[in-house]
N, CA, C and O of each residue as an XYZ file, in Angstrom:
280
protein
N      39.627    -51.358    -65.173
C      38.940    -51.048    -63.993
C      38.218    -49.792    -63.912
O      38.674    -48.732    -64.340
N      37.011    -49.933    -63.321
C      35.887    -48.505    -63.245
C      36.353    -47.578    -62.472
O      36.714    -48.139    -61.438
N      36.539    -46.477    -62.408
C      36.708    -45.350    -61.289
C      35.652    -44.738    -61.121
O      35.511    -44.487    -59.924
N      34.523    -44.232    -61.966
C      33.543    -43.396    -62.031
C      32.118    -44.115    -61.988
O      31.665    -44.829    -62.882
N      31.400    -43.742    -60.590
C      30.320    -44.583    -60.602
C      29.007    -43.883    -60.562
O      28.070    -44.117    -59.798
N      29.086    -42.971    -61.523
C      27.725    -42.065    -61.505
C      26.406    -42.977    -61.438
O      25.690    -42.948    -60.437
N      26.111    -43.792    -62.551
C      24.988    -44.774    -62.243
C      24.581    -45.409    -61.151
O      23.431    -45.529    -60.728
N      25.822    -45.909    -60.607
C      25.540    -46.688    -59.415
C      24.948    -45.573    -57.962
O      24.235    -45.802    -56.985
N      25.656    -44.364    -58.452
C      25.357    -43.383    -57.341
C      23.804    -42.737    -57.591
O      22.984    -42.436    -56.724
N      23.688    -42.635    -58.943
C      22.246    -42.389    -58.985
C      21.066    -43.230    -58.421
O      20.171    -42.936    -57.629
N      21.324    -44.224    -59.004
C      20.593    -45.677    -58.367
C      20.461    -45.859    -56.979
O      19.416    -46.334    -56.535
N      21.525    -45.495    -56.128
C      21.556    -45.899    -54.374
C      21.023    -44.440    -54.006
O      20.599    -44.371    -52.852
N      20.964    -43.395    -54.662
C      20.504    -42.061    -54.295
C      19.127    -41.794    -54.366
O      18.586    -40.846    -53.797
N      18.451    -42.790    -55.200
C      16.814    -42.545    -55.408
C      16.455    -41.350    -56.045
O      15.387    -40.797    -55.783
N      17.322    -40.866    -56.927
C      17.126    -39.656    -57.591
C      16.510    -40.205    -59.205
O      16.806    -41.294    -59.697
N      16.026    -39.654    -59.552
C      15.543    -40.187    -61.136
C      16.880    -39.240    -61.895
O      17.426    -38.180    -61.585
N      17.081    -40.290    -63.106
C      18.093    -39.675    -64.061
C      17.873    -38.495    -64.706
O      18.771    -37.912    -65.312
N      16.416    -37.973    -64.603
C      16.430    -36.856    -65.470
C      16.514    -35.338    -64.659
O      16.384    -34.239    -65.197
N      16.752    -35.593    -63.306
C      17.037    -34.607    -62.631
C      18.174    -33.656    -63.024
O      19.002    -34.177    -63.771
N      18.405    -32.350    -62.682
C      19.416    -31.735    -63.320
C      20.727    -31.931    -62.633
O      21.788    -31.718    -63.220
N      20.639    -32.477    -60.958
C      22.179    -32.644    -60.774
C      22.549    -33.815    -61.421
O      23.716    -33.915    -61.800
N      21.466    -35.059    -61.690
C      22.240    -36.336    -62.027
C      22.728    -36.130    -63.309
O      23.727    -36.783    -63.610
N      22.103    -35.125    -64.409
C      22.468    -35.301    -65.663
C      23.633    -34.333    -65.696
O      24.411    -34.259    -66.647
N      23.706    -33.595    -64.598
C      25.285    -33.049    -64.814
C      26.300    -33.687    -64.421
O      27.403    -33.489    -64.930
N      26.083    -34.642    -63.361
C      27.149    -35.622    -63.051
C      27.265    -36.532    -63.911
O      28.376    -37.051    -63.806
N      26.611    -37.010    -64.770
C      26.970    -37.917    -66.023
C      27.807    -37.238    -66.955
O      28.843    -37.678    -67.454
N      27.145    -35.859    -67.196
C      27.843    -35.190    -68.289
C      28.969    -34.373    -67.839
O      29.243    -33.441    -68.595
N      29.839    -34.525    -66.566
C      31.044    -33.983    -65.987
C      30.632    -32.404    -65.953
O      31.611    -31.660    -65.898
N      29.632    -31.898    -65.970
C      29.342    -30.456    -65.394
C      28.972    -30.323    -64.222
O      27.805    -30.330    -63.830
N      30.148    -30.164    -63.443
C      29.841    -30.377    -62.116
C      30.025    -28.699    -61.092
O      30.478    -28.549    -59.958
N      29.641    -27.987    -61.762
C      29.351    -26.476    -61.491
C      28.027    -26.470    -60.552
O      27.157    -25.770    -61.070
N      27.679    -26.968    -59.490
C      26.525    -27.101    -58.892
C      26.244    -25.743    -58.122
O      25.244    -25.747    -57.404
N      26.886    -24.758    -58.172
C      26.608    -23.494    -57.359
C      25.365    -22.637    -57.695
O      24.711    -21.892    -56.964
N      25.229    -22.926    -58.908
C      24.153    -21.972    -59.571
C      22.866    -22.627    -59.514
O      21.866    -22.074    -59.973
N      22.823    -23.931    -58.904
C      21.343    -24.458    -58.881
C      20.599    -23.839    -57.997
O      21.023    -23.109    -57.101
N      19.286    -24.157    -58.259
C      18.408    -23.422    -57.201
C      18.111    -24.538    -55.792
O      18.411    -25.730    -55.735
N      17.582    -23.884    -54.971
C      17.691    -24.611    -53.615
C      17.163    -26.062    -53.444
O      17.659    -26.852    -52.641
N      16.276    -26.305    -54.138
C      15.582    -27.721    -54.296
C      16.616    -28.790    -54.915
O      16.660    -29.964    -54.549
N      17.563    -28.138    -56.049
C      18.456    -29.090    -56.741
C      19.718    -29.092    -56.170
O      20.565    -29.820    -56.689
N      20.112    -28.195    -54.874
C      21.349    -28.303    -54.243
C      21.140    -29.459    -53.254
O      21.983    -30.274    -52.879
N      19.717    -29.356    -52.873
C      19.706    -30.451    -51.848
C      19.837    -31.797    -52.652
O      20.527    -32.634    -52.070
N      19.407    -32.118    -53.663
C      19.292    -33.396    -54.494
C      20.806    -33.697    -55.022
O      21.227    -34.850    -55.119
N      21.508    -32.662    -55.322
C      23.035    -32.515    -55.748
C      23.732    -33.165    -54.437
O      24.504    -34.118    -54.533
N      23.344    -32.483    -53.046
C      23.986    -33.236    -52.115
C      23.744    -34.599    -51.818
O      24.692    -35.299    -51.463
N      22.555    -35.090    -51.918
C      22.282    -36.478    -51.806
C      23.132    -37.302    -52.703
O      23.750    -38.323    -52.400
N      23.063    -36.631    -53.995
C      23.575    -37.640    -55.162
C      25.153    -37.442    -54.799
O      25.772    -38.489    -54.991
N      25.868    -36.494    -54.379
C      27.067    -36.602    -54.107
C      27.511    -37.670    -52.807
O      28.491    -38.409    -52.712
N      26.651    -37.489    -52.094
C      26.917    -38.269    -50.961
C      26.907    -39.609    -51.115
O      27.652    -40.304    -50.424
N      26.025    -40.178    -52.083
C      25.955    -41.733    -52.496
C      27.356    -41.887    -53.202
O      28.109    -42.854    -53.083
N      27.544    -40.877    -53.878
C      29.069    -40.960    -54.949
C      30.033    -41.401    -53.907
O      30.474    -42.550    -53.950
N      30.434    -40.475    -52.868
C      31.439    -40.865    -52.133
C      31.406    -41.806    -51.204
O      32.452    -42.143    -50.649
N      30.183    -42.389    -50.882
C      30.169    -43.573    -49.999
C      30.537    -44.785    -51.201
O      31.222    -45.767    -50.914
N      30.102    -44.605    -52.262
C      30.503    -45.697    -53.085
C      32.017    -45.691    -53.224
O      32.710    -46.708    -53.186
N      32.405    -44.616    -53.368
C      33.879    -44.628    -53.802
C      34.593    -44.694    -52.441
O      35.757    -45.065    -52.594
N      34.309    -44.484    -51.324
C      34.762    -44.886    -50.068
C      34.652    -46.427    -49.871
O      35.595    -47.004    -49.330
N      33.547    -47.135    -50.281
C      33.730    -48.426    -50.016
C      34.435    -49.161    -50.781
O      34.979    -50.190    -50.382
N      34.515    -48.708    -52.012
C      35.610    -49.285    -53.202
C      37.108    -48.880    -52.428
O      37.949    -49.760    -52.242
N      37.261    -47.946    -52.148
C      38.441    -47.824    -51.218
C      39.338    -48.754    -50.384
O      40.488    -49.173    -50.525
N      38.389    -48.915    -49.477
C      38.576    -49.656    -48.297
C      38.560    -50.984    -48.642
O      39.410    -51.658    -48.061
N      37.674    -51.698    -49.598
C      37.726    -53.062    -50.157
C      39.246    -53.277    -50.858
O      39.858    -54.345    -50.901
N      39.706    -51.939    -51.411
C      40.970    -52.350    -52.340
C      42.228    -51.898    -51.655
O      43.302    -52.226    -52.158
N      42.202    -51.116    -50.464
C      43.209    -50.795    -49.819
C      43.182    -51.210    -48.358
O      44.312    -51.314    -47.883
N      42.275    -51.450    -47.600
C      42.390    -51.975    -46.391
C      42.050    -53.344    -46.110
O      41.326    -53.592    -45.146
N      42.479    -54.226    -46.821
C      41.755    -55.490    -46.713
C      42.924    -56.396    -46.149
O      44.084    -55.984    -46.184
N      42.619    -57.571    -45.657
C      43.838    -58.200    -45.249
C      44.038    -58.066    -43.597
O      44.923    -58.647    -42.969
N      43.157    -57.290    -43.094
C      43.350    -57.040    -41.456
C      44.071    -55.723    -41.080
O      44.594    -55.516    -39.985
N      44.034    -54.799    -42.190
C      44.262    -53.789    -41.637
C      43.295    -52.725    -41.567
O      42.207    -52.610    -42.130
N      43.857    -52.027    -40.827
C      42.949    -51.011    -40.171
C      43.185    -49.534    -40.352
O      44.299    -49.213    -40.765
N      42.295    -48.580    -40.104
C      42.617    -47.189    -40.509
C      42.974    -46.263    -39.208
O      43.486    -45.146    -39.131
N      42.487    -47.195    -38.197
C      42.913    -46.497    -36.431
C      44.667    -46.306    -36.503
O      45.282    -45.874    -35.528
């Protein structure tokens, strides 16, 4: 079972795999506080895509069978 979806997040974010935040994510160097402003915006976009993928997978796995989160 795969838990880390970096490649899928990079593809869905529309960012190039050579951008600094994407390289940092694939190499588990997640200290993004020191990035310049333009890379912070890219990192935000990338992490948003990663969290969306993780949440979708969690909902498929944990909330199936008519269960709801409400």
